[in-house]
DRENNUVEX-811068 format. One record per residue: residue number from 0; residue in one letter; chain; x, y, z of N, C-alpha, C, O in turn. Coordinates in steps of 0.001 Angstrom, whole numbers, always signed. Layout:
N
[atom NUM,'A','A',[X,Y,Z],[X,Y,Z],[X,Y,Z],[X,Y,Z]]
...
END
This chain:
130
[atom 0,'M','A',[+107399,+58293,+108566],[+106554,+59315,+107973],[+105274,+58662,+107457],[+105313,+57623,+106799]]
[atom 1,'C','A',[+104158,+59280,+107762],[+102863,+58748,+107347],[+102677,+58919,+105843],[+103059,+59937,+105267]]
[atom 2,'T','A',[+102087,+57908,+105222],[+101866,+57973,+103773],[+100383,+57978,+103427],[+100013,+57693,+102288]]
[atom 3,'C','A',[+99532,+58298,+104395],[+98105,+58332,+104098],[+97789,+59504,+103161],[+98593,+60423,+103004]]
[atom 4,'W','A',[+96626,+59454,+102556],[+96211,+60478,+101593],[+96266,+61876,+102200],[+96809,+62802,+101599]]
[atom 5,'R','A',[+95696,+62019,+103400],[+95630,+63337,+104039],[+97021,+63893,+104298],[+97263,+65075,+104055]]
[atom 6,'C','A',[+97932,+63073,+104783],[+99290,+63552,+105064],[+100047,+63877,+103782],[+100823,+64832,+103740]]
[atom 7,'R','A',[+99824,+63088,+102744],[+100524,+63345,+101472],[+99988,+64565,+100754],[+100764,+65307,+100150]]
[atom 8,'T','A',[+98675,+64799,+100799],[+98078,+65864,+99992],[+97600,+67060,+100807],[+97396,+68142,+100255]]
[atom 9,'G','A',[+97420,+66879,+102112],[+96887,+67958,+102935],[+95373,+68096,+102816],[+94797,+69043,+103353]]
[atom 10,'R','A',[+94730,+67179,+102132],[+93271,+67224,+101926],[+92667,+65891,+102348],[+93375,+64887,+102433]]
[atom 11,'P','A',[+91362,+65875,+102612],[+90711,+64598,+102929],[+90790,+63656,+101731],[+90870,+64101,+100585]]
[atom 12,'S','A',[+90769,+62376,+101998],[+90767,+61397,+100917],[+89473,+61542,+100122],[+88492,+62071,+100645]]
[atom 13,'P','A',[+89448,+61088,+98876],[+88202,+61159,+98111],[+87027,+60515,+98847],[+85915,+61041,+98813]]
[atom 14,'R','A',[+87263,+59393,+99505],[+86195,+58720,+100256],[+85714,+59585,+101417],[+84511,+59701,+101651]]
[atom 15,'D','A',[+86658,+60196,+102151],[+86281,+61077,+103259],[+85548,+62318,+102752],[+84575,+62766,+103358]]
[atom 16,'A','A',[+86026,+62868,+101634],[+85374,+64049,+101054],[+83949,+63711,+100631],[+83037,+64509,+100848]]
[atom 17,'L','A',[+83747,+62555,+100037],[+82405,+62141,+99626],[+81490,+61998,+100838],[+80322,+62383,+100789]]
[atom 18,'S','A',[+82017,+61450,+101912],[+81223,+61323,+103139],[+80819,+62697,+103672],[+79687,+62882,+104118]]
[atom 19,'L','A',[+81744,+63661,+103626],[+81426,+65021,+104074],[+80330,+65634,+103211],[+79402,+66253,+103732]]
[atom 20,'V','A',[+80433,+65466,+101889],[+79430,+66013,+100976],[+78076,+65366,+101248],[+77069,+66061,+101380]]
[atom 21,'E','A',[+78052,+64055,+101330],[+76784,+63354,+101573],[+76148,+63809,+102881],[+74926,+63923,+102972]]
[atom 22,'D','A',[+76968,+64066,+103888],[+76459,+64488,+105188],[+75868,+65892,+105149],[+74906,+66181,+105862]]
[atom 23,'R','A',[+76434,+66761,+104324],[+76046,+68171,+104354],[+75121,+68615,+103223],[+74573,+69716,+103279]]
[atom 24,'V','A',[+74942,+67809,+102231],[+74234,+68244,+101024],[+72794,+68686,+101282],[+72305,+69588,+100601]]
[atom 25,'E','A',[+72112,+68085,+102232],[+70713,+68445,+102510],[+70552,+69326,+103743],[+69432,+69549,+104202]]
[atom 26,'R','A',[+71641,+69820,+104272],[+71560,+70702,+105448],[+71303,+72134,+105019],[+71511,+72489,+103859]]
[atom 27,'A','A',[+70859,+72943,+105940],[+70431,+74316,+105642],[+71503,+75148,+104951],[+71181,+75937,+104062]]
[atom 28,'A','A',[+72757,+74996,+105330],[+73809,+75822,+104733],[+74089,+75468,+103279],[+74836,+76185,+102612]]
[atom 29,'N','A',[+73517,+74395,+102775],[+73696,+74052,+101363],[+72450,+74366,+100543],[+72514,+74352,+99314]]
[atom 30,'L','A',[+71353,+74640,+101169],[+70111,+74860,+100434],[+69994,+76314,+100009],[+70270,+77220,+100796]]
[atom 31,'Q','A',[+69584,+76539,+98763],[+69445,+77891,+98260],[+68016,+78408,+98363],[+67787,+79608,+98209]]
[atom 32,'L','A',[+67059,+77535,+98617],[+65652,+77911,+98709],[+65184,+78632,+97440],[+64595,+79712,+97495]]
[atom 33,'L','A',[+65462,+78005,+96309],[+65091,+78539,+95011],[+63651,+78185,+94680],[+63062,+77292,+95288]]
[atom 34,'R','A',[+63088,+78901,+93702],[+61772,+78524,+93198],[+61894,+77161,+92524],[+62983,+76777,+92095]]
[atom 35,'R','A',[+60804,+76439,+92431],[+60820,+75059,+91925],[+61472,+74924,+90540],[+62330,+74055,+90379]]
[atom 36,'P','A',[+61113,+75737,+89529],[+61744,+75568,+88218],[+63265,+75770,+88249],[+64006,+75040,+87590]]
[atom 37,'E','A',[+63726,+76772,+89023],[+65164,+76993,+89150],[+65834,+75812,+89832],[+66908,+75377,+89418]]
[atom 38,'N','A',[+65206,+75299,+90869],[+65779,+74188,+91608],[+65911,+72943,+90732],[+66923,+72245,+90790]]
[atom 39,'I','A',[+64900,+72667,+89930],[+64950,+71504,+89038],[+66042,+71687,+87994],[+66811,+70761,+87737]]
[atom 40,'A','A',[+66121,+72878,+87385],[+67149,+73143,+86367],[+68548,+73046,+86964],[+69466,+72565,+86300]]
[atom 41,'K','A',[+68725,+73490,+88194],[+70031,+73499,+88850],[+70567,+72084,+89077],[+71782,+71886,+89113]]
[atom 42,'Q','A',[+69702,+71125,+89227],[+70127,+69767,+89565],[+70885,+69070,+88434],[+71530,+68048,+88670]]
[atom 43,'A','A',[+70820,+69598,+87220],[+71488,+68966,+86082],[+72981,+69281,+86030],[+73724,+68586,+85336]]
[atom 44,'D','A',[+73436,+70296,+86734],[+74832,+70736,+86689],[+75373,+70938,+88092],[+74617,+71021,+89061]]
[atom 45,'L','A',[+76702,+71016,+88187],[+77298,+71469,+89439],[+76926,+72940,+89623],[+76705,+73637,+88632]]
[atom 46,'P','A',[+76851,+73428,+90854],[+76372,+74787,+91089],[+77104,+75881,+90303],[+76453,+76766,+89748]]
[atom 47,'A','A',[+78429,+75843,+90242],[+79159,+76900,+89530],[+78828,+76891,+88044],[+78673,+77953,+87442]]
[atom 48,'A','A',[+78719,+75709,+87444],[+78372,+75610,+86023],[+76945,+76099,+85796],[+76688,+76815,+84828]]
[atom 49,'W','A',[+76013,+75724,+86675],[+74626,+76192,+86564],[+74559,+77707,+86646],[+73822,+78348,+85896]]
[atom 50,'L','A',[+75324,+78267,+87550],[+75313,+79716,+87742],[+75800,+80443,+86488],[+75224,+81459,+86099]]
[atom 51,'R','A',[+76853,+79929,+85857],[+77351,+80544,+84615],[+76308,+80457,+83503],[+76170,+81393,+82716]]
[atom 52,'K','A',[+75575,+79349,+83427],[+74520,+79215,+82415],[+73340,+80135,+82716],[+72771,+80747,+81812]]
[atom 53,'H','A',[+72986,+80224,+83980],[+71810,+80984,+84390],[+72038,+82498,+84317],[+71120,+83253,+83996]]
[atom 54,'F','A',[+73260,+82936,+84616],[+73619,+84357,+84575],[+74801,+84527,+83636],[+75924,+84152,+83971]]
[atom 55,'A','A',[+74551,+85087,+82468],[+75580,+85202,+81442],[+76668,+86214,+81792],[+77812,+86052,+81366]]
[atom 56,'S','A',[+76336,+87252,+82558],[+77341,+88265,+82872],[+77699,+88251,+84358],[+76976,+87700,+85187]]
[atom 57,'D','A',[+78837,+88873,+84666],[+79379,+88832,+86021],[+78528,+89555,+87062],[+78357,+89049,+88171]]
[atom 58,'A','A',[+77994,+90727,+86726],[+77285,+91539,+87726],[+76076,+90810,+88319],[+75962,+90746,+89543]]
[atom 59,'P','A',[+75155,+90247,+87492],[+74031,+89531,+88106],[+74469,+88261,+88838],[+73871,+87884,+89846]]
[atom 60,'R','A',[+75499,+87614,+88337],[+76016,+86409,+88991],[+76561,+86751,+90376],[+76261,+86062,+91352]]
[atom 61,'E','A',[+77360,+87815,+90461],[+77914,+88235,+91748],[+76812,+88671,+92715],[+76892,+88417,+93917]]
[atom 62,'S','A',[+75795,+89323,+92182],[+74663,+89737,+93012],[+73949,+88519,+93592],[+73604,+88504,+94773]]
[atom 63,'W','A',[+73728,+87493,+92760],[+73080,+86268,+93214],[+73934,+85592,+94280],[+73414,+85160,+95308]]
[atom 64,'L','A',[+75236,+85498,+94045],[+76133,+84860,+95008],[+76072,+85568,+96360],[+76050,+84921,+97407]]
[atom 65,'K','A',[+76046,+86888,+96329],[+75980,+87645,+97582],[+74630,+87458,+98272],[+74566,+87253,+99484]]
[atom 66,'E','A',[+73549,+87532,+97486],[+72211,+87383,+98054],[+72023,+86036,+98739],[+71371,+85951,+99780]]
[atom 67,'Y','A',[+72587,+84995,+98163],[+72432,+83644,+98711],[+73618,+83202,+99578],[+73778,+82014,+99855]]
[atom 68,'D','A',[+74436,+84147,+99997],[+75606,+83840,+100827],[+76464,+82753,+100193],[+77003,+81897,+100895]]
[atom 69,'A','A',[+76593,+82782,+98875],[+77299,+81718,+98155],[+78617,+82172,+97557],[+79136,+81515,+96655]]
[atom 70,'T','A',[+79175,+83284,+98036],[+80474,+83705,+97522],[+81498,+82613,+97823],[+81421,+81943,+98853]]
[atom 71,'G','A',[+82444,+82446,+96926],[+83434,+81386,+97083],[+82947,+80034,+96602],[+83532,+79006,+96944]]
[atom 72,'L','A',[+81881,+80020,+95811],[+81322,+78776,+95288],[+82386,+78022,+94504],[+82949,+78577,+93561]]
[atom 73,'P','A',[+82680,+76772,+94860],[+83753,+76037,+94183],[+83330,+75551,+92794],[+82144,+75383,+92511]]
[atom 74,'E','A',[+84311,+75336,+91955],[+84065,+74833,+90605],[+83662,+73364,+90612],[+82933,+72915,+89727]]
[atom 75,'D','A',[+84130,+72621,+91599],[+83798,+71197,+91647],[+83555,+70769,+93091],[+83679,+71566,+94021]]
[atom 76,'V','A',[+83217,+69536,+93253],[+82802,+69019,+94555],[+83953,+68955,+95561],[+83703,+68889,+96765]]
[atom 77,'T','A',[+85198,+68972,+95102],[+86308,+68848,+96050],[+86406,+70052,+96983],[+86925,+69926,+98092]]
[atom 78,'G','A',[+85920,+71205,+96560],[+85956,+72380,+97422],[+84704,+72562,+98256],[+84578,+73543,+98989]]
[atom 79,'F','A',[+83771,+71617,+98148],[+82497,+71768,+98840],[+82612,+71849,+100358],[+81979,+72727,+100943]]
[atom 80,'P','A',[+83377,+70992,+101036],[+83407,+71072,+102503],[+83834,+72445,+103025],[+83233,+72957,+103970]]
[atom 81,'E','A',[+84857,+73044,+102425],[+85317,+74359,+102862],[+84261,+75427,+102549],[+83991,+76302,+103372]]
[atom 82,'F','A',[+83673,+75345,+101357],[+82619,+76280,+100978],[+81451,+76182,+101953],[+80931,+77198,+102415]]
[atom 83,'Y','A',[+81043,+74958,+102260],[+79915,+74724,+103152],[+80155,+75386,+104510],[+79284,+76089,+105022]]
[atom 84,'E','A',[+81333,+75161,+105090],[+81627,+75713,+106415],[+81670,+77241,+106382],[+81179,+77893,+107303]]
[atom 85,'A','A',[+82253,+77818,+105327],[+82314,+79284,+105210],[+80913,+79861,+105045],[+80582,+80880,+105651]]
[atom 86,'R','A',[+80093,+79214,+104227],[+78731,+79698,+104003],[+77897,+79564,+105275],[+77119,+80457,+105611]]
[atom 87,'R','A',[+78059,+78470,+105964],[+77333,+78253,+107221],[+77676,+79358,+108225],[+76798,+79873,+108917]]
[atom 88,'T','A',[+78952,+79711,+108294],[+79381,+80772,+109200],[+78762,+82111,+108799],[+78265,+82844,+109654]]
[atom 89,'R','A',[+78790,+82434,+107498],[+78194,+83694,+107030],[+76698,+83737,+107323],[+76180,+84756,+107781]]
[atom 90,'M','A',[+76009,+82636,+107061],[+74564,+82590,+107295],[+74248,+82752,+108782],[+73313,+83459,+109157]]
[atom 91,'R','A',[+75033,+82094,+109612],[+74811,+82194,+111059],[+75034,+83625,+111546],[+74262,+84140,+112354]]
[atom 92,'Q','A',[+76101,+84264,+111045],[+76380,+85641,+111452],[+75259,+86573,+111000],[+74833,+87449,+111752]]
[atom 93,'R','A',[+74787,+86383,+109781],[+73721,+87252,+109264],[+72422,+87029,+110047],[+71749,+87993,+110412]]
[atom 94,'L','A',[+72070,+85774,+110304],[+70854,+85492,+111075],[+70953,+86025,+112496],[+69985,+86566,+113030]]
[atom 95,'T','A',[+72109,+85875,+113101],[+72310,+86384,+114454],[+72100,+87888,+114490],[+71448,+88413,+115392]]
[atom 96,'A','A',[+72662,+88583,+113490],[+72510,+90039,+113437],[+71053,+90422,+113173],[+70530,+91337,+113809]]
[atom 97,'L','A',[+70397,+89734,+112245],[+69011,+90061,+111913],[+68059,+89818,+113078],[+67116,+90579,+113290]]
[atom 98,'L','A',[+68312,+88763,+113822],[+67424,+88407,+114926],[+67815,+89058,+116237],[+67079,+88985,+117222]]
[atom 99,'G','A',[+68979,+89696,+116247],[+69454,+90293,+117491],[+69774,+89229,+118517],[+69695,+89477,+119721]]
[atom 100,'A','A',[+70136,+88042,+118048],[+70404,+86915,+118944],[+71745,+87087,+119632],[+72599,+87850,+119182]]
[atom 101,'A','A',[+71914,+86374,+120713],[+73152,+86427,+121482],[+74290,+85793,+120701],[+74126,+84734,+120094]]
[atom 102,'D','A',[+75449,+86450,+120722],[+76632,+85936,+120034],[+77467,+85028,+120925],[+78282,+84252,+120427]]
[atom 103,'S','A',[+77275,+85115,+122215],[+78129,+84328,+123099],[+77285,+83596,+124129],[+76130,+83941,+124380]]
[atom 104,'A','A',[+77882,+82600,+124705],[+77191,+81834,+125740],[+76863,+82727,+126934],[+75818,+82563,+127563]]
[atom 105,'E','A',[+77750,+83671,+127249],[+77508,+84567,+128372],[+76263,+85415,+128123],[+75443,+85575,+129027]]
[atom 106,'Q','A',[+76106,+85957,+126926],[+74926,+86744,+126608],[+73675,+85870,+126656],[+72619,+86324,+127096]]
[atom 107,'A','A',[+73786,+84631,+126209],[+72641,+83723,+126235],[+72217,+83443,+127675],[+71024,+83408,+127976]]
[atom 108,'V','A',[+73184,+83246,+128558],[+72869,+83012,+129969],[+72228,+84252,+130567],[+71257,+84141,+131316]]
[atom 109,'D','A',[+72755,+85444,+130249],[+72161,+86685,+130741],[+70714,+86815,+130273],[+69841,+87199,+131051]]
[atom 110,'A','A',[+70462,+86499,+129016],[+69107,+86583,+128469],[+68188,+85593,+129169],[+67052,+85928,+129506]]
[atom 111,'R','A',[+68677,+84368,+129390],[+67867,+83362,+130084],[+67560,+83818,+131504],[+66432,+83671,+131974]]
[atom 112,'D','A',[+68557,+84372,+132191],[+68353,+84859,+133552],[+67349,+85998,+133586],[+66535,+86080,+134505]]
[atom 113,'A','A',[+67397,+86872,+132599],[+66449,+87990,+132535],[+65033,+87480,+132332],[+64089,+88050,+132879]]
[atom 114,'L','A',[+64868,+86421,+131559],[+63541,+85862,+131316],[+62968,+85212,+132560],[+61752,+85208,+132750]]
[atom 115,'T','A',[+63815,+84669,+133403],[+63336,+83981,+134597],[+63308,+84899,+135812],[+63034,+84440,+136920]]
[atom 116,'A','A',[+63589,+86198,+135625],[+63633,+87129,+136753],[+62247,+87456,+137298],[+62130,+87876,+138450]]
[atom 117,'V','A',[+61191,+87275,+136500],[+59834,+87568,+136974],[+59365,+86390,+137822],[+59304,+85262,+137332]]
[atom 118,'P','A',[+59030,+86641,+139107],[+58567,+85536,+139965],[+57302,+84900,+139390],[+56509,+85568,+138726]]
[atom 119,'D','A',[+57120,+83601,+139651],[+55980,+82867,+139114],[+54642,+83366,+139647],[+53626,+83209,+138970]]
[atom 120,'D','A',[+54608,+83972,+140855],[+53333,+84406,+141425],[+52908,+85796,+140943],[+51827,+86265,+141301]]
[atom 121,'E','A',[+53732,+86451,+140146],[+53367,+87756,+139595],[+53069,+87617,+138120],[+53720,+86824,+137439]]
[atom 122,'P','A',[+52092,+88372,+137594],[+51789,+88290,+136172],[+52961,+88793,+135337],[+53663,+89725,+135727]]
[atom 123,'D','A',[+53156,+88179,+134213],[+54194,+88595,+133270],[+53738,+89909,+132644],[+52668,+89956,+132038]]
[atom 124,'P','A',[+54537,+90991,+132779],[+54122,+92288,+132259],[+53913,+92285,+130744],[+53218,+93164,+130233]]
[atom 125,'G','A',[+54469,+91360,+130031],[+54298,+91303,+128596],[+53004,+90642,+128164],[+52667,+90685,+126981]]
[atom 126,'N','A',[+52264,+90029,+129084],[+51042,+89308,+128733],[+49798,+89959,+129294],[+48789,+89281,+129490]]
[atom 127,'E','A',[+49838,+91235,+129554],[+48686,+91928,+130110],[+47501,+91845,+129145],[+47643,+92052,+127940]]
[atom 128,'G','A',[+46341,+91541,+129702],[+45130,+91499,+128893],[+44940,+90214,+128133],[+43982,+90093,+127370]]
[atom 129,'L','A',[+45816,+89247,+128314],[+45652,+87971,+127594],[+44926,+86970,+128452],[+44694,+85840,+128020]]
END
């Protein structure tokens, strides 16, 4: 029977978890795109603690979490990898819906094929007058 940290606890080792956090901390799914004063103030605390200080009551806090796709925000860094992946998925789904982007590789191929359907020797109907 394996006695490694992951097998014993079902979670990544502290060292592995730290590597995951370091890898993801500056990626888009972790950035809140806050105004400068909020961003500076937020850096002094973990996100959940900052949120409780910044929003004293539940309703505005929940509204902020929803607006920033941050529902499920963990209390400490150990829950960050799971939070990050869930938030990344929510953000991707919302952006896909907002942009009307293709959800599947098949739709992407269809879209690419449609774009290349106009022969090169004919003017692109979308660029008339340019």
